[in-house]
C-alpha positions in Angstrom: -7.6 8.9 1.8 -6.0 5.5 2.4 -3.8 4.8 -0.6 -5.2 2.0 -2.8 -1.9 1.4 -4.5 0.7 -1.2 -3.5 1.6 -0.4 0.1 4.9 1.2 1.0 6.9 -1.4 2.8 6.4 -4.2 0.4 9.9 -3.6 -0.8 11.0 -5.2 2.5 11.3 -8.3 0.4 14.6 -6.7 -0.8 16.2 -7.4 2.5 18.0 -10.6 1.7 21.6 -11.4 2.3 24.6 -10.6 0.1 25.7 -13.3 -2.3 28.2 -15.8 -1.0 31.9 -15.2 -1.6 32.0 -18.2 -4.0 29.7 -16.6 -6.5 31.5 -15.1 -9.5 31.9 -11.3 -9.4 29.6 -10.6 -12.3 26.8 -12.7 -10.9 27.3 -11.2 -7.4 27.0 -7.7 -8.8 23.7 -8.6 -10.6 22.4 -10.0 -7.3 23.1 -6.7 -5.6 21.6 -4.6 -8.4 18.5 -6.9 -8.4 18.3 -6.3 -4.6 19.0 -2.5 -4.5 17.9 -1.0 -7.8 14.4 -0.5 -9.2 12.6 -0.6 -12.5 14.0 -2.1 -15.7 17.6 -1.9 -14.3 16.6 -4.2 -11.4 14.6 -6.6 -13.7 17.5 -7.0 -16.1 19.9 -7.7 -13.2 17.5 -10.2 -11.8 17.2 -11.9 -15.2 21.0 -12.3 -15.4 21.4 -13.5 -11.9 18.6 -16.1 -12.3 20.1 -17.2 -15.6 23.6 -17.6 -14.1 22.5 -20.8 -12.3 24.9 -19.8 -9.5 22.5 -19.5 -6.6 21.0 -21.7 -4.0 17.2 -22.3 -3.9 16.8 -19.7 -1.1 18.7 -17.0 -3.0 16.8 -17.8 -6.2 13.6 -17.4 -4.2 14.6 -13.9 -3.2 15.6 -13.1 -6.8 12.2 -14.1 -8.2 10.5 -12.3 -5.3 12.3 -9.1 -6.0 11.7 -9.3 -9.8 8.0 -9.8 -9.0 8.0 -6.6 -7.0 9.4 -4.7 -9.9 6.8 -6.2 -12.3 4.1 -5.3 -9.8 5.4 -1.7 -9.7 5.0 -1.7 -13.5 1.4 -3.0 -13.0 2.3 -6.2 -14.8 0.4 -8.3 -12.3 0.4 -11.7 -14.0 4.2 -11.6 -14.5 4.6 -10.6 -10.9 2.4 -13.4 -9.7 4.3 -15.9 -11.9 7.5 -14.8 -10.2 6.0 -15.1 -6.7 4.9 -18.6 -7.6 8.5 -19.5 -8.5 9.7 -17.8 -5.3 7.4 -19.8 -3.1 8.1 -23.1 -5.0 11.8 -22.6 -4.3 11.2 -21.6 -0.6 7.8 -22.4 0.8 8.7 -20.4 4.0 9.2 -17.1 2.1 6.5 -15.1 3.9 7.4 -12.0 2.0 6.6 -13.7 -1.3 3.2 -14.8 0.1 2.6 -11.2 1.2 3.5 -9.8 -2.2 1.5 -12.4 -4.2 -1.5 -11.8 -2.0 -1.3 -8.1 -2.5 -1.4 -8.5 -6.3 -4.3 -10.8 -6.0 -6.0 -8.1 -3.9 -5.4 -5.5 -6.6 -6.9 -8.0 -9.1 -9.9 -8.2 -6.7 -9.4 -12.0 -6.2 -10.0 -11.6 -2.4 -10.4 -15.2 -1.5 -7.0 -16.1 -3.1 -5.4 -13.0 -1.6 -6.6 -14.0 1.9 -5.2 -17.5 1.5 -1.7 -16.0 0.8 -1.9 -13.5 3.6 -3.0 -16.0 6.1 0.1 -18.0 5.2 2.3 -14.9 5.3 1.3 -14.1 8.9 1.5 -17.7 10.0 5.0 -18.0 8.7 6.0 -14.4 9.7 4.2 -13.5 13.0 6.6 -10.6 13.5 6.3 -9.4 9.9 4.2 -6.3 10.3 3.6 -5.8 6.5 1.7 -9.1 6.4 -1.0 -7.8 8.9 -1.1 -4.5 7.0 -1.7 -6.2 3.7 -4.4 -8.5 5.1 -6.0 -5.5 6.7 -6.1 -3.8 3.2 -7.8 -6.9 1.8 -10.5 -6.7 4.5 -10.9 -3.0 3.9 -11.4 -3.6 0.2 -14.0 -6.2 1.1 -15.8 -3.5 3.2 -15.0 -5.4 6.4 -13.4 -2.6 8.3 -13.7 -4.1 11.7 -11.5 -6.9 10.7 -9.2 -4.4 8.9 -8.8 -2.5 12.1 -7.9 -5.7 14.0 -5.1 -6.4 11.5 -3.9 -2.8 11.6 -3.8 -3.2 15.4 -1.6 -6.2 14.9 0.7 -4.4 12.5 1.2 -1.5 14.9 1.7 -3.9 17.8 4.6 -5.5 15.9 6.0 -2.2 14.7 4.8 0.9 16.4 6.7 3.1 13.9 4.8 1.7 10.9 3.3 5.0 9.7 1.3 3.5 6.9 -0.5 1.2 9.3 -1.4 4.1 11.6 -2.9 5.9 8.5 -4.7 2.8 7.3 -6.3 2.4 10.8 -7.2 6.1 10.8 -9.1 5.7 7.5 -10.9 2.5 8.6 -11.9 4.0 11.9 -13.2 7.0 10.2 -15.4 4.8 8.0 -16.6 3.0 11.2 -17.4 6.4 12.8 -14.8 6.1 15.6 -13.7 9.6 14.7 -11.7 10.7 17.7 -9.6 7.5 17.7 -9.2 8.0 13.9 -7.9 11.5 14.4 -5.4 10.2 17.0 -4.2 7.6 14.5 -3.7 10.2 11.7 -1.8 12.5 14.0 0.5 9.7 15.0 1.1 8.7 11.4 2.0 12.3 10.5 4.3 12.5 13.5 6.2 9.5 12.2 5.9 10.5 8.5 5.3 14.3 8.2 3.9 15.9 5.0 2.4 12.7 3.6 -0.5 13.5 1.3 -2.3 10.2 1.9 -2.4 10.8 5.6 -3.3 14.4 5.4 -6.2 13.4 3.1 -7.3 10.8 5.7 -7.2 13.4 8.4 -9.3 15.7 6.2 -12.0 13.1 6.0 -12.0 12.8 9.8 -12.5 16.5 10.2 -15.2 16.4 7.5 -17.1 13.8 9.4 -16.6 15.7 12.6 -18.3 18.6 10.9 -15.2 20.8 11.1 -15.4 21.9 7.5 -12.8 24.7 7.7 -10.2 22.4 9.1 -11.1 19.7 6.6 -10.7 22.2 3.7 -7.3 23.3 5.0 -6.2 19.7 5.1 -7.4 19.0 1.6 -5.5 22.1 0.4 -2.4 20.9 2.2 -2.7 17.4 0.6 -3.2 19.0 -2.9 -0.2 21.2 -2.4 1.8 18.0 -2.0 0.0 16.1 -4.8 -2.1 18.3 -7.1 -3.6 15.2 -8.8 -4.9 13.6 -5.6 -8.4 12.7 -6.7 -9.8 12.0 -3.2 -8.7 15.4 -2.0 -10.0 17.2 -5.1 -13.4 15.5 -4.6 -13.5 16.2 -0.9 -12.6 19.8 -1.5 -15.4 20.0 -4.1 -18.0 18.9 -1.6 -16.9 21.5 1.0 -16.8 24.3 -1.7 -20.3 23.4 -2.7 -21.5 23.5 1.0 -19.8 27.0 1.2 -21.6 28.2 -1.9 -18.6 28.1 -4.3 -20.5 26.2 -7.0 -18.0 27.0 -9.8 -15.0 25.9 -7.7 -16.8 22.8 -6.6 -17.7 21.8 -10.2 -14.1 22.4 -11.3 -12.7 20.2 -8.5 -15.2 17.5 -9.1 -14.5 17.4 -12.9 -10.8 17.2 -12.2 -11.2 14.4 -9.7 -13.4 12.3 -12.0 -10.9 12.8 -14.8 -8.2 11.3 -12.7 -10.3 8.6 -11.0 -13.7 7.9 -12.7 -14.8 5.8 -9.7 -14.1 8.4 -7.0 -17.8 9.3 -6.6 -18.6 5.7 -5.8 -15.9 5.6 -3.1 -17.3 8.7 -1.5 -20.8 7.2 -1.6 -19.5 4.3 0.4 -18.4 6.9 3.0 -22.0 8.0 3.2 -21.4 11.2 1.1 -23.0 11.8 -2.3 
């Protein structure tokens, strides 16, 4: 199943330059920690670096952008968006901040606002593959998988090693019924990024829709070995178990899946499976 969490790769916004030699050592160290660390440690360093008033507008833009990423990882969406607002105010060409803000608006289901930001991100950064991937995710969430595939195409064109984009296109193509192309995409994603539970789950769906239930079951088992709380794989396995007559096993998997993600049945219904 395509991950509905913040896409891997958003942290590319961390790739900003080292502080200038004229910056005091303590502030420079905070800049580096803000850039390289994660969680509360990164946020605290970003706070100190911003408060130091030692940085140019461009560097401050990166600091706010990075702090926004950390707030987003903590699911503090409004704080993240406020930081992206500041980042963009300081540097209106910061396409990574547009991408990140748009992704948080996507998670908040404000799709019109999200698309505005991602359109600007890809305009400013035409070689920034993450921008096309994020916009594709927005279209996917809007059930416009043809447009999603077109954006995943663009992300892959820019970066053929972008495993998450191959997986996302596999999932969208599976929904559209382009199953053999979807299978090729999942295989390529796994070649680039082996043992990824999301992609193994996506490939399981493809096999399921191809009617290859034994292979699909093996894929769900493999995904669950990597992530025992993967709701999509639990639910998919429950359907196959029921088809094979294992009612007790099916009920146990379905109950576990719904406990993790109460909306998982609705997602499968969108796939045409009840």
